[in-house]
ZALUMMAR-974727 format. One line per 2 residues: number of its first residue (from 0); their letters; for each residue x, y, z of C-alpha. Coordinates in pm, whole numbers. Example, Ala and Ser with C-alpha at 12.3 -4.5 7.8 and 13.67 -1.06 7.14 Angstrom:
0> as> 1230:-450:780  1367:-106:714
***
This chain:
0> ma> -3671:-51:10466  -4013:30:10345
2> ep> -4282:-216:10463  -4574:-325:10278
4> td> -4807:-127:10491  -4623:187:10399
6> we> -4766:182:10035  -5092:345:9960
8> pv> -5284:291:9627  -5269:583:9382
10> pr> -5537:733:9163  -5525:617:8805
12> sr> -5484:947:8641  -5129:1020:8537
14> tf> -5047:674:8685  -4676:639:8631
16> el> -4609:990:8763  -4800:913:9069
18> vl> -4613:589:9124  -4305:804:9113
20> dr> -4452:1034:9371  -4509:731:9598
22> ie> -4171:612:9554  -4023:957:9626
24> eq> -4220:970:9952  -4080:651:10077
26> ir> -3724:781:10000  -3799:1124:10162
28> ag> -3930:948:10468  -3607:756:10500
30> kl> -3795:419:10434  -3589:357:10115
32> rv> -3228:427:10120  -2933:350:9889
34> gd> -2894:-18:9846  -3247:-114:9931
36> rl> -3444:-317:9680  -3789:-220:9564
38> pp> -4057:-472:9586  -4099:-683:9277
40> er> -4324:-547:9001  -4596:-780:9083
42> el> -4605:-683:9439  -4598:-304:9352
44> ve> -4900:-361:9132  -5081:-496:9430
46> ll> -4951:-233:9677  -5026:49:9473
48> gv> -5336:-65:9283  -5192:13:8932
50> sr> -5096:-175:8611  -4762:-332:8541
52> aa> -4716:-103:8257  -4733:205:8500
54> ir> -4493:36:8726  -4246:-36:8445
56> ea> -4256:325:8299  -4206:478:8643
58> lr> -3896:241:8694  -3746:323:8353
60> vl> -3782:699:8448  -3613:642:8774
62> ea> -3327:441:8610  -3277:710:8355
64> qg> -3249:959:8626  -2990:736:8813
66> vv> -3222:679:9118  -3256:308:9071
68> ra> -3036:54:8899  -3198:-250:8749
70> kv> -3059:-594:8803  -3164:-851:8541
72> gt> -3241:-1208:8651  -3463:-1417:8870
74> gp> -3247:-1471:9185  -3245:-1269:9510
76> ds> -3010:-1012:9357  -3250:-917:9066
78> gs> -3480:-636:9053  -3468:-251:9102
80> vi> -3219:-126:9376  -3217:224:9500
82> aa> -2887:382:9374  -2716:711:9396
84> lp> -2597:783:9060  -2694:1153:9007
86> sa> -2422:1222:8746  -2582:976:8499
88> gl> -2911:1132:8515  -2776:1483:8506
90> sq> -2549:1387:8212  -2847:1250:8002
92> ll> -3048:1553:8072  -2776:1813:7973
94> rf> -2690:1607:7659  -3043:1635:7535
96> hl> -3088:1985:7610  -2751:2087:7463
98> al> -2851:1891:7144  -3175:2081:7138
100> an> -2982:2407:7189  -3169:2493:7508
102> fp> -2837:2522:7673  -2587:2688:7419
104> la> -2243:2550:7443  -2110:2884:7551
106> dm> -2343:2863:7862  -2226:2521:7939
108> vd> -1866:2643:7917  -1913:2926:8167
110> tr> -2101:2702:8395  -1810:2452:8381
112> aa> -1560:2723:8434  -1740:2845:8749
114> le> -1782:2504:8883  -1431:2401:8828
116> rs> -1270:2703:8960  -1453:2649:9295
118> sa> -1347:2295:9290  -976:2362:9226
120> rl> -988:2630:9515  -1149:2371:9753
122> aa> -908:2106:9639  -617:2333:9716
124> er> -750:2415:10042  -775:2039:10127
126> aa> -460:1946:9951  -286:1831:10275
128> tg> -584:1607:10407  -550:1231:10363
130> ea> -833:1156:10122  -774:1473:9892
132> ae> -394:1394:9899  -468:1038:9760
134> ql> -696:1196:9491  -450:1454:9381
136> aa> -163:1194:9364  -402:992:9140
138> ag> -465:1312:8936  -85:1354:8906
140> el> -63:988:8778  -310:1078:8505
142> la> -114:1377:8393  187:1149:8358
144> rm> -7:929:8127  -118:1230:7945
146> dd> 243:1303:7868  267:1019:7648
148> pe> 304:1166:7279  159:839:7143
150> lt> -186:883:7294  -485:894:7054
152> re> -696:1197:7074  -973:981:7223
154> qf> -737:854:7490  -605:1204:7566
156> ne> -970:1332:7610  -1052:1040:7854
158> yd> -743:1129:8054  -839:1493:8054
160> ta> -1169:1428:8169  -1058:1206:8443
162> fh> -805:1464:8572  -1072:1735:8590
164> va> -1308:1476:8772  -1026:1390:9013
166> va> -972:1757:9099  -1347:1820:9165
168> ea> -1370:1509:9378  -1048:1631:9578
170> gg> -1256:1952:9656  -1470:1736:9884
172> nr> -1799:1883:9756  -2003:1585:9616
174> lm> -2258:1800:9422  -1979:1972:9263
176> ad> -1821:1672:9170  -2132:1518:9031
178> lt> -2210:1822:8829  -1851:1839:8695
180> ia> -1886:1473:8581  -2238:1563:8413
182> vr> -2124:1859:8245  -1795:1696:8111
184> na> -2011:1399:7980  -2272:1626:7816
186> vr> -1990:1814:7623  -1795:1506:7535
188> hp> -1905:1471:7183  -1841:1855:7099
190> ll> -1494:1829:7270  -1402:1521:7076
192> aa> -1518:1676:6761  -1303:1975:6838
194> fh> -1015:1749:6898  -1036:1584:6565
196> ri> -1041:1911:6380  -751:2073:6546
198> ad> -490:2134:6270  -182:2129:6489
200> wd> -259:1862:6751  89:1822:6880
202> aa> 97:2195:6983  -240:2189:7114
204> aa> -185:1885:7334  156:2030:7459
206> tl> -25:2364:7576  -298:2161:7747
208> rv> -36:1942:7923  151:2265:8046
210> eh> -169:2399:8166  -289:2089:8351
212> ha> 51:2062:8522  33:2431:8630
214> ih> -301:2373:8787  -201:2053:8956
216> ra> 107:2224:9121  -100:2525:9249
218> it> -340:2292:9394  -105:2054:9556
220> sg> 111:2356:9703  -207:2477:9860
222> da> -245:2801:9645  -622:2820:9628
224> es> -628:3161:9438  -397:3056:9181
226> ag> -536:2714:9129  -891:2882:9075
228> dl> -758:3143:8832  -557:2884:8637
230> me> -845:2646:8614  -1087:2911:8492
232> ah> -840:3063:8229  -747:2721:8111
234> ih> -1112:2627:8040  -1204:2973:7866
236> rf> -882:2961:7661  -939:2618:7529
238> hh> -1299:2693:7432  -1242:3034:7282
240> ev> -900:2984:7123  -904:2610:7035
242> al> -1242:2450:7041  -1461:2707:6865
244> pa> -1210:2773:6573  -1181:2399:6537
246> ls> -1550:2341:6522  -1576:2603:6267
248> rp> -1377:2389:6008  -1510:2111:5813
250> dp> -1486:1763:5958  -1157:1593:5826
252> s> -1330:1252:5790
***
């Protein structure tokens, strides 16, 4: 836990960015860890010699980045707590840049395919281990729910996303899992838009179910090569054969 003596006043130019630098220094030095509470705003103002506005701006940036979580209130549990929510910050960043066309959707799809191919291979290699086996069992339950023909397209998309995230988590690489979550969240709206414009939804959903089950079987059987190939082919096929043609059609609403 960072002590009051660990904080140094900052110069007044670019103040909120320098406040961010001071907080990062405390984290890098191991004096602030996940779950630790930052000093109250008033105390940070005194410790760093800056305005309350600069402190609040820095905390807003950190919250958007998923580094801190704000707890509203006046009791001992209130204030800003160091968190580990990288996927939230990454998702927001990717959504903005996708909307601004800084990252073309095709680039996002290629990135997603590369990430999830690796995750599927890793999950297959770990399929027999305790934690991965539990995560893959949960992924199987998600597929069973996706088999319900009465699901709305929104519900289908949520289970679809949860399945891909479960596979990424079963791979055991936390960064890959967080990046997978971030990319999936970033493309959620284009995916939903595509789902709603698919003319023959029943046929499209049936194909997606078959592909998901094939991926799951390859992973749980420990066939890393097939798992990776099937995952990559699944993502590219859906994008090129389903999503892009669907998005080129008028919005039915």
